[in-house]
PyMOL Python script that loads the backbone (N, CA, C, O; Angstrom):
from pymol import cmd

cmd.read_pdbstr("""\
ATOM      1  N   MET A   1      -9.669 -35.151   5.342  1.00  0.00           N
ATOM      2  CA  MET A   1      -8.315 -35.134   4.809  1.00  0.00           C
ATOM      3  C   MET A   1      -7.647 -36.452   5.189  1.00  0.00           C
ATOM      4  O   MET A   1      -7.737 -36.888   6.337  1.00  0.00           O
ATOM      5  N   ALA A   2      -6.992 -37.073   4.247  1.00  0.00           N
ATOM      6  CA  ALA A   2      -6.326 -38.355   4.476  1.00  0.00           C
ATOM      7  C   ALA A   2      -5.107 -38.169   5.378  1.00  0.00           C
ATOM      8  O   ALA A   2      -4.498 -37.099   5.407  1.00  0.00           O
ATOM      9  N   VAL A   3      -4.766 -39.213   6.103  1.00  0.00           N
ATOM     10  CA  VAL A   3      -3.628 -39.169   7.022  1.00  0.00           C
ATOM     11  C   VAL A   3      -2.345 -38.763   6.306  1.00  0.00           C
ATOM     12  O   VAL A   3      -1.558 -37.979   6.838  1.00  0.00           O
ATOM     13  N   THR A   4      -2.131 -39.290   5.107  1.00  0.00           N
ATOM     14  CA  THR A   4      -0.908 -38.940   4.370  1.00  0.00           C
ATOM     15  C   THR A   4      -0.882 -37.460   4.028  1.00  0.00           C
ATOM     16  O   THR A   4       0.178 -36.835   4.053  1.00  0.00           O
ATOM     17  N   ASN A   5      -2.054 -36.890   3.705  1.00  0.00           N
ATOM     18  CA  ASN A   5      -2.114 -35.458   3.423  1.00  0.00           C
ATOM     19  C   ASN A   5      -1.821 -34.637   4.668  1.00  0.00           C
ATOM     20  O   ASN A   5      -1.165 -33.599   4.582  1.00  0.00           O
ATOM     21  N   ILE A   6      -2.296 -35.085   5.818  1.00  0.00           N
ATOM     22  CA  ILE A   6      -2.035 -34.373   7.068  1.00  0.00           C
ATOM     23  C   ILE A   6      -0.550 -34.421   7.392  1.00  0.00           C
ATOM     24  O   ILE A   6       0.033 -33.408   7.781  1.00  0.00           O
ATOM     25  N   LEU A   7       0.066 -35.583   7.235  1.00  0.00           N
ATOM     26  CA  LEU A   7       1.503 -35.699   7.494  1.00  0.00           C
ATOM     27  C   LEU A   7       2.304 -34.818   6.541  1.00  0.00           C
ATOM     28  O   LEU A   7       3.278 -34.179   6.940  1.00  0.00           O
ATOM     29  N   SER A   8       1.887 -34.792   5.296  1.00  0.00           N
ATOM     30  CA  SER A   8       2.548 -33.942   4.308  1.00  0.00           C
ATOM     31  C   SER A   8       2.400 -32.470   4.678  1.00  0.00           C
ATOM     32  O   SER A   8       3.362 -31.707   4.582  1.00  0.00           O
ATOM     33  N   LEU A   9       1.212 -32.071   5.096  1.00  0.00           N
ATOM     34  CA  LEU A   9       0.964 -30.695   5.524  1.00  0.00           C
ATOM     35  C   LEU A   9       1.814 -30.343   6.741  1.00  0.00           C
ATOM     36  O   LEU A   9       2.410 -29.267   6.790  1.00  0.00           O
ATOM     37  N   GLU A  10       1.873 -31.238   7.720  1.00  0.00           N
ATOM     38  CA  GLU A  10       2.704 -31.008   8.907  1.00  0.00           C
ATOM     39  C   GLU A  10       4.163 -30.796   8.512  1.00  0.00           C
ATOM     40  O   GLU A  10       4.817 -29.876   9.003  1.00  0.00           O
ATOM     41  N   ASN A  11       4.666 -31.645   7.630  1.00  0.00           N
ATOM     42  CA  ASN A  11       6.065 -31.548   7.201  1.00  0.00           C
ATOM     43  C   ASN A  11       6.324 -30.267   6.414  1.00  0.00           C
ATOM     44  O   ASN A  11       7.349 -29.613   6.609  1.00  0.00           O
ATOM     45  N   GLU A  12       5.407 -29.910   5.534  1.00  0.00           N
ATOM     46  CA  GLU A  12       5.563 -28.706   4.733  1.00  0.00           C
ATOM     47  C   GLU A  12       5.584 -27.457   5.621  1.00  0.00           C
ATOM     48  O   GLU A  12       6.424 -26.575   5.444  1.00  0.00           O
ATOM     49  N   LEU A  13       4.658 -27.395   6.569  1.00  0.00           N
ATOM     50  CA  LEU A  13       4.628 -26.245   7.486  1.00  0.00           C
ATOM     51  C   LEU A  13       5.878 -26.214   8.361  1.00  0.00           C
ATOM     52  O   LEU A  13       6.446 -25.146   8.587  1.00  0.00           O
ATOM     53  N   ALA A  14       6.305 -27.356   8.847  1.00  0.00           N
ATOM     54  CA  ALA A  14       7.498 -27.423   9.691  1.00  0.00           C
ATOM     55  C   ALA A  14       8.727 -26.941   8.925  1.00  0.00           C
ATOM     56  O   ALA A  14       9.559 -26.222   9.479  1.00  0.00           O
ATOM     57  N   ASP A  15       8.845 -27.326   7.673  1.00  0.00           N
ATOM     58  CA  ASP A  15       9.971 -26.880   6.846  1.00  0.00           C
ATOM     59  C   ASP A  15       9.944 -25.367   6.655  1.00  0.00           C
ATOM     60  O   ASP A  15      10.992 -24.722   6.668  1.00  0.00           O
ATOM     61  N   LYS A  16       8.756 -24.799   6.479  1.00  0.00           N
ATOM     62  CA  LYS A  16       8.632 -23.357   6.243  1.00  0.00           C
ATOM     63  C   LYS A  16       8.941 -22.528   7.479  1.00  0.00           C
ATOM     64  O   LYS A  16       9.600 -21.493   7.380  1.00  0.00           O
ATOM     65  N   ILE A  17       8.470 -22.970   8.650  1.00  0.00           N
ATOM     66  CA  ILE A  17       8.611 -22.134   9.844  1.00  0.00           C
ATOM     67  C   ILE A  17       9.721 -22.589  10.785  1.00  0.00           C
ATOM     68  O   ILE A  17      10.072 -21.872  11.722  1.00  0.00           O
ATOM     69  N   GLY A  18      10.268 -23.759  10.544  1.00  0.00           N
ATOM     70  CA  GLY A  18      11.373 -24.229  11.373  1.00  0.00           C
ATOM     71  C   GLY A  18      10.968 -24.697  12.755  1.00  0.00           C
ATOM     72  O   GLY A  18      11.786 -24.702  13.675  1.00  0.00           O
ATOM     73  N   MET A  19       9.715 -25.089  12.912  1.00  0.00           N
ATOM     74  CA  MET A  19       9.209 -25.604  14.183  1.00  0.00           C
ATOM     75  C   MET A  19       8.386 -26.851  13.903  1.00  0.00           C
ATOM     76  O   MET A  19       7.884 -27.039  12.794  1.00  0.00           O
ATOM     77  N   ARG A  20       8.252 -27.690  14.900  1.00  0.00           N
ATOM     78  CA  ARG A  20       7.427 -28.893  14.767  1.00  0.00           C
ATOM     79  C   ARG A  20       5.967 -28.476  14.710  1.00  0.00           C
ATOM     80  O   ARG A  20       5.530 -27.618  15.478  1.00  0.00           O
ATOM     81  N   VAL A  21       5.210 -29.087  13.794  1.00  0.00           N
ATOM     82  CA  VAL A  21       3.804 -28.756  13.597  1.00  0.00           C
ATOM     83  C   VAL A  21       2.975 -30.031  13.735  1.00  0.00           C
ATOM     84  O   VAL A  21       3.330 -31.083  13.203  1.00  0.00           O
ATOM     85  N   TYR A  22       1.860 -29.913  14.462  1.00  0.00           N
ATOM     86  CA  TYR A  22       0.923 -31.023  14.607  1.00  0.00           C
ATOM     87  C   TYR A  22      -0.448 -30.553  14.132  1.00  0.00           C
ATOM     88  O   TYR A  22      -0.931 -29.509  14.569  1.00  0.00           O
ATOM     89  N   VAL A  23      -1.078 -31.322  13.236  1.00  0.00           N
ATOM     90  CA  VAL A  23      -2.419 -31.012  12.755  1.00  0.00           C
ATOM     91  C   VAL A  23      -3.344 -32.115  13.250  1.00  0.00           C
ATOM     92  O   VAL A  23      -3.106 -33.298  13.004  1.00  0.00           O
ATOM     93  N   ASN A  24      -4.400 -31.715  13.949  1.00  0.00           N
ATOM     94  CA  ASN A  24      -5.392 -32.668  14.449  1.00  0.00           C
ATOM     95  C   ASN A  24      -6.711 -32.352  13.753  1.00  0.00           C
ATOM     96  O   ASN A  24      -7.386 -31.382  14.097  1.00  0.00           O
ATOM     97  N   ASN A  25      -7.074 -33.173  12.777  1.00  0.00           N
ATOM     98  CA  ASN A  25      -8.304 -32.993  12.021  1.00  0.00           C
ATOM     99  C   ASN A  25      -9.335 -34.002  12.507  1.00  0.00           C
ATOM    100  O   ASN A  25      -9.111 -35.211  12.450  1.00  0.00           O
ATOM    101  N   ARG A  26     -10.473 -33.490  12.988  1.00  0.00           N
ATOM    102  CA  ARG A  26     -11.531 -34.368  13.491  1.00  0.00           C
ATOM    103  C   ARG A  26     -12.451 -34.812  12.350  1.00  0.00           C
ATOM    104  O   ARG A  26     -12.355 -34.319  11.227  1.00  0.00           O
ATOM    105  N   ARG A  27     -13.318 -35.727  12.656  1.00  0.00           N
ATOM    106  CA  ARG A  27     -14.234 -36.278  11.642  1.00  0.00           C
ATOM    107  C   ARG A  27     -15.111 -35.219  11.006  1.00  0.00           C
ATOM    108  O   ARG A  27     -15.475 -35.342   9.836  1.00  0.00           O
ATOM    109  N   ASN A  28     -15.460 -34.177  11.754  1.00  0.00           N
ATOM    110  CA  ASN A  28     -16.331 -33.138  11.204  1.00  0.00           C
ATOM    111  C   ASN A  28     -15.519 -32.032  10.513  1.00  0.00           C
ATOM    112  O   ASN A  28     -16.042 -30.960  10.208  1.00  0.00           O
ATOM    113  N   ASN A  29     -14.233 -32.317  10.274  1.00  0.00           N
ATOM    114  CA  ASN A  29     -13.306 -31.397   9.603  1.00  0.00           C
ATOM    115  C   ASN A  29     -13.045 -30.111  10.362  1.00  0.00           C
ATOM    116  O   ASN A  29     -12.684 -29.097   9.765  1.00  0.00           O
ATOM    117  N   SER A  30     -13.226 -30.143  11.674  1.00  0.00           N
ATOM    118  CA  SER A  30     -12.718 -29.071  12.520  1.00  0.00           C
ATOM    119  C   SER A  30     -11.467 -29.634  13.180  1.00  0.00           C
ATOM    120  O   SER A  30     -11.226 -30.839  13.117  1.00  0.00           O
ATOM    121  N   GLY A  31     -10.679 -28.790  13.804  1.00  0.00           N
ATOM    122  CA  GLY A  31      -9.484 -29.321  14.435  1.00  0.00           C
ATOM    123  C   GLY A  31      -8.574 -28.256  14.977  1.00  0.00           C
ATOM    124  O   GLY A  31      -8.979 -27.109  15.167  1.00  0.00           O
ATOM    125  N   THR A  32      -7.340 -28.641  15.227  1.00  0.00           N
ATOM    126  CA  THR A  32      -6.348 -27.740  15.784  1.00  0.00           C
ATOM    127  C   THR A  32      -5.020 -27.903  15.056  1.00  0.00           C
ATOM    128  O   THR A  32      -4.703 -28.963  14.515  1.00  0.00           O
ATOM    129  N   ILE A  33      -4.260 -26.818  15.062  1.00  0.00           N
ATOM    130  CA  ILE A  33      -2.875 -26.846  14.603  1.00  0.00           C
ATOM    131  C   ILE A  33      -2.027 -26.426  15.796  1.00  0.00           C
ATOM    132  O   ILE A  33      -2.262 -25.375  16.391  1.00  0.00           O
ATOM    133  N   THR A  34      -1.053 -27.240  16.141  1.00  0.00           N
ATOM    134  CA  THR A  34      -0.167 -26.960  17.261  1.00  0.00           C
ATOM    135  C   THR A  34       1.235 -26.723  16.735  1.00  0.00           C
ATOM    136  O   THR A  34       1.747 -27.508  15.936  1.00  0.00           O
ATOM    137  N   LEU A  35       1.856 -25.638  17.182  1.00  0.00           N
ATOM    138  CA  LEU A  35       3.229 -25.306  16.804  1.00  0.00           C
ATOM    139  C   LEU A  35       4.103 -25.446  18.043  1.00  0.00           C
ATOM    140  O   LEU A  35       3.834 -24.831  19.075  1.00  0.00           O
ATOM    141  N   GLU A  36       5.145 -26.253  17.937  1.00  0.00           N
ATOM    142  CA  GLU A  36       6.038 -26.499  19.072  1.00  0.00           C
ATOM    143  C   GLU A  36       7.284 -25.634  18.913  1.00  0.00           C
ATOM    144  O   GLU A  36       8.072 -25.831  17.989  1.00  0.00           O
ATOM    145  N   TYR A  37       7.453 -24.681  19.818  1.00  0.00           N
ATOM    146  CA  TYR A  37       8.619 -23.809  19.751  1.00  0.00           C
ATOM    147  C   TYR A  37       9.604 -24.166  20.846  1.00  0.00           C
ATOM    148  O   TYR A  37       9.236 -24.724  21.880  1.00  0.00           O
ATOM    149  N   LYS A  38      10.862 -23.833  20.601  1.00  0.00           N
ATOM    150  CA  LYS A  38      11.927 -24.119  21.564  1.00  0.00           C
ATOM    151  C   LYS A  38      12.580 -22.801  21.932  1.00  0.00           C
ATOM    152  O   LYS A  38      13.549 -22.377  21.301  1.00  0.00           O
ATOM    153  N   GLY A  39      12.061 -22.179  22.923  1.00  0.00           N
ATOM    154  CA  GLY A  39      12.639 -20.929  23.399  1.00  0.00           C
ATOM    155  C   GLY A  39      11.792 -19.723  23.022  1.00  0.00           C
ATOM    156  O   GLY A  39      11.002 -19.758  22.078  1.00  0.00           O
ATOM    157  N   THR A  40      11.980 -18.663  23.783  1.00  0.00           N
ATOM    158  CA  THR A  40      11.186 -17.460  23.566  1.00  0.00           C
ATOM    159  C   THR A  40      11.534 -16.768  22.256  1.00  0.00           C
ATOM    160  O   THR A  40      10.706 -16.038  21.712  1.00  0.00           O
ATOM    161  N   ASP A  41      12.748 -16.981  21.733  1.00  0.00           N
ATOM    162  CA  ASP A  41      13.090 -16.372  20.454  1.00  0.00           C
ATOM    163  C   ASP A  41      12.217 -16.932  19.332  1.00  0.00           C
ATOM    164  O   ASP A  41      11.766 -16.179  18.470  1.00  0.00           O
ATOM    165  N   GLN A  42      11.976 -18.238  19.332  1.00  0.00           N
ATOM    166  CA  GLN A  42      11.094 -18.825  18.329  1.00  0.00           C
ATOM    167  C   GLN A  42       9.653 -18.363  18.525  1.00  0.00           C
ATOM    168  O   GLN A  42       8.943 -18.101  17.554  1.00  0.00           O
ATOM    169  N   LEU A  43       9.225 -18.264  19.773  1.00  0.00           N
ATOM    170  CA  LEU A  43       7.874 -17.785  20.052  1.00  0.00           C
ATOM    171  C   LEU A  43       7.707 -16.353  19.564  1.00  0.00           C
ATOM    172  O   LEU A  43       6.711 -16.028  18.919  1.00  0.00           O
ATOM    173  N   ASP A  44       8.673 -15.501  19.866  1.00  0.00           N
ATOM    174  CA  ASP A  44       8.618 -14.108  19.420  1.00  0.00           C
ATOM    175  C   ASP A  44       8.559 -14.027  17.895  1.00  0.00           C
ATOM    176  O   ASP A  44       7.788 -13.239  17.347  1.00  0.00           O
ATOM    177  N   ARG A  45       9.363 -14.832  17.212  1.00  0.00           N
ATOM    178  CA  ARG A  45       9.372 -14.849  15.748  1.00  0.00           C
ATOM    179  C   ARG A  45       8.015 -15.264  15.200  1.00  0.00           C
ATOM    180  O   ARG A  45       7.508 -14.655  14.258  1.00  0.00           O
ATOM    181  N   LEU A  46       7.433 -16.295  15.785  1.00  0.00           N
ATOM    182  CA  LEU A  46       6.129 -16.784  15.359  1.00  0.00           C
ATOM    183  C   LEU A  46       5.051 -15.722  15.559  1.00  0.00           C
ATOM    184  O   LEU A  46       4.226 -15.504  14.673  1.00  0.00           O
ATOM    185  N   VAL A  47       5.052 -15.070  16.698  1.00  0.00           N
ATOM    186  CA  VAL A  47       4.075 -14.020  16.982  1.00  0.00           C
ATOM    187  C   VAL A  47       4.223 -12.875  15.985  1.00  0.00           C
ATOM    188  O   VAL A  47       3.220 -12.348  15.503  1.00  0.00           O
ATOM    189  N   GLU A  48       5.444 -12.486  15.670  1.00  0.00           N
ATOM    190  CA  GLU A  48       5.667 -11.401  14.708  1.00  0.00           C
ATOM    191  C   GLU A  48       5.178 -11.780  13.309  1.00  0.00           C
ATOM    192  O   GLU A  48       4.595 -10.952  12.610  1.00  0.00           O
ATOM    193  N   ILE A  49       5.412 -13.023  12.903  1.00  0.00           N
ATOM    194  CA  ILE A  49       4.937 -13.482  11.597  1.00  0.00           C
ATOM    195  C   ILE A  49       3.416 -13.404  11.542  1.00  0.00           C
ATOM    196  O   ILE A  49       2.854 -12.939  10.550  1.00  0.00           O
ATOM    197  N   ILE A  50       2.755 -13.848  12.584  1.00  0.00           N
ATOM    198  CA  ILE A  50       1.287 -13.806  12.617  1.00  0.00           C
ATOM    199  C   ILE A  50       0.800 -12.355  12.587  1.00  0.00           C
ATOM    200  O   ILE A  50      -0.114 -12.022  11.832  1.00  0.00           O
ATOM    201  N   LYS A  51       1.400 -11.504  13.396  1.00  0.00           N
ATOM    202  CA  LYS A  51       0.981 -10.100  13.453  1.00  0.00           C
ATOM    203  C   LYS A  51       1.154  -9.409  12.104  1.00  0.00           C
ATOM    204  O   LYS A  51       0.293  -8.632  11.691  1.00  0.00           O
ATOM    205  N   GLN A  52       2.255  -9.684  11.418  1.00  0.00           N
ATOM    206  CA  GLN A  52       2.538  -9.042  10.141  1.00  0.00           C
ATOM    207  C   GLN A  52       1.603  -9.492   9.026  1.00  0.00           C
ATOM    208  O   GLN A  52       1.373  -8.756   8.066  1.00  0.00           O
ATOM    209  N   ASN A  53       1.079 -10.672   9.150  1.00  0.00           N
ATOM    210  CA  ASN A  53       0.278 -11.247   8.064  1.00  0.00           C
ATOM    211  C   ASN A  53      -1.228 -11.261   8.318  1.00  0.00           C
ATOM    212  O   ASN A  53      -2.000 -11.610   7.425  1.00  0.00           O
ATOM    213  N   TYR A  54      -1.657 -10.883   9.537  1.00  0.00           N
ATOM    214  CA  TYR A  54      -3.096 -10.952   9.821  1.00  0.00           C
ATOM    215  C   TYR A  54      -3.571  -9.776  10.620  1.00  0.00           C
ATOM    216  O   TYR A  54      -4.756  -9.685  10.941  1.00  0.00           O
TER     217      TYR A  54
END
""", "prot")
cmd.dss("prot")
cmd.show_as("cartoon", "prot")
cmd.util.cbc("prot")
cmd.orient("prot")
């Protein structure tokens, strides 16, 4: 994935969830997504969204 696509993906996800998002894509196309929350209320909201959808 091109750097511009990763930045676009980070921005799109951040806009949707209201938290800073970091995508780290390695050469073998594995990687990590990091979500930066500010406070337990955001963490609780994120956990509930994940639980409801998966």
